[in-house]
C-alpha positions in Angstrom: 14.9 -24.0 -21.7 12.3 -22.7 -19.3 9.5 -24.2 -21.6 10.9 -27.6 -20.9 10.6 -27.4 -17.3 6.9 -26.2 -17.3 4.7 -28.5 -19.5 1.7 -27.2 -21.4 -0.9 -28.7 -19.1 0.7 -26.9 -16.1 0.3 -23.7 -18.0 -3.3 -24.4 -18.8 -3.9 -25.3 -15.2 -2.2 -22.1 -13.9 -4.4 -20.1 -16.4 -7.5 -21.8 -15.2 -6.9 -21.1 -11.6 -5.8 -17.6 -12.4 -9.2 -17.1 -14.2 -11.0 -18.6 -11.2 -9.4 -16.2 -9.0 -10.2 -13.2 -11.2 -14.0 -14.4 -11.4 -13.9 -14.7 -7.7 -12.5 -11.1 -7.2 -15.1 -9.8 -9.8 -17.9 -11.5 -7.8 -16.9 -9.9 -4.5 -16.7 -6.5 -6.1 -20.2 -6.9 -7.7 -21.8 -8.1 -4.6 -20.2 -5.2 -2.5 -21.4 -2.8 -5.1 -24.9 -4.4 -4.8 -24.9 -4.2 -1.2 -24.0 -0.5 -1.0 -26.3 0.5 -3.8 -29.2 -1.1 -2.2 -31.7 1.4 -0.7 -33.9 -1.1 1.0 -31.1 -2.2 3.3 -30.3 -0.2 6.4 -26.8 0.9 7.4 -26.6 -1.9 10.0 -27.6 -4.6 7.7 -25.1 -3.3 5.0 -22.4 -3.5 7.7 -23.3 -6.9 8.7 -23.4 -8.3 5.2 -19.9 -6.6 4.6 -18.6 -8.2 7.7 -20.0 -11.6 6.8 -18.6 -11.6 3.3 -15.2 -10.3 4.5 -14.8 -13.0 7.3 -16.5 -15.9 5.6 -16.3 -15.1 2.0 -17.5 -18.4 0.4 -20.4 -18.8 2.8 -21.2 -15.1 2.9 -21.3 -14.7 -0.9 -23.3 -17.6 -1.5 -25.8 -16.8 1.4 -26.2 -13.3 0.0 -26.9 -14.6 -3.5 -29.6 -16.9 -2.1 -31.1 -14.3 0.2 -31.0 -11.3 -2.2 
């Protein structure tokens, strides 16, 4: 009865958006680990990159990927 209320394409759409969300979280974790492992960045620049990624996630991550 539940399957009749939730069509197959809606299931695929939900899975797709969940997968995109998981990819986004994984990208944030990888970039934070790269920021804090980097020895050529000072503590202040690590803090600024972290704040930039926390408050403007899309712009911050793409800017970090381009800059580094």
